[in-house]
C-alpha positions in Angstrom: 30.1 -14.4 21.6 31.3 -11.1 20.2 32.9 -12.1 16.8 29.4 -11.4 15.4 29.6 -7.7 16.7 31.6 -6.5 14.2 30.0 -8.2 11.5 26.7 -7.5 12.4 27.7 -3.7 12.8 29.0 -3.6 9.0 26.4 -4.7 8.0 23.9 -2.1 9.2 26.5 0.7 8.6 26.8 -0.3 4.4 23.2 0.5 3.9 22.9 2.8 6.5 25.3 4.6 4.8 24.0 4.9 1.3 20.3 4.9 2.1 22.2 8.5 3.9 22.3 10.5 0.5 19.2 9.8 -0.8 17.5 10.4 1.7 19.0 13.8 2.4 17.6 14.4 -1.4 14.0 16.6 -1.0 11.7 14.4 -3.1 12.7 11.4 -1.2 12.0 13.0 2.5 8.7 14.3 1.3 8.4 11.2 -0.3 9.2 9.0 3.3 7.2 11.8 5.7 3.7 11.0 2.7 4.4 7.3 3.5 4.7 6.9 7.0 1.7 9.5 7.8 -0.3 7.5 5.0 0.3 4.4 6.7 0.4 6.3 10.7 -3.6 7.4 10.3 -4.4 3.9 8.7 -3.1 1.9 11.5 -5.1 4.9 13.7 -8.5 4.2 11.8 -8.4 0.4 12.4 -7.3 1.0 16.0 -10.6 3.7 16.1 -12.6 1.1 13.8 -11.4 -2.4 16.0 -14.2 -2.3 18.9 -16.9 -1.7 16.4 -15.9 -4.5 13.9 -15.5 -6.7 16.8 
């Protein structure tokens, strides 16, 4: 059961390492924050409207 753990760890570490450099750019960080804000606002609006639409 322990044999897949190092493979899984490498499978996660490599993409995170590659994305890390990209995410350190100010434009990418700003875009990620904006996208997260839009997604959370949309989810909040859906939760508020759910009782009205049910």
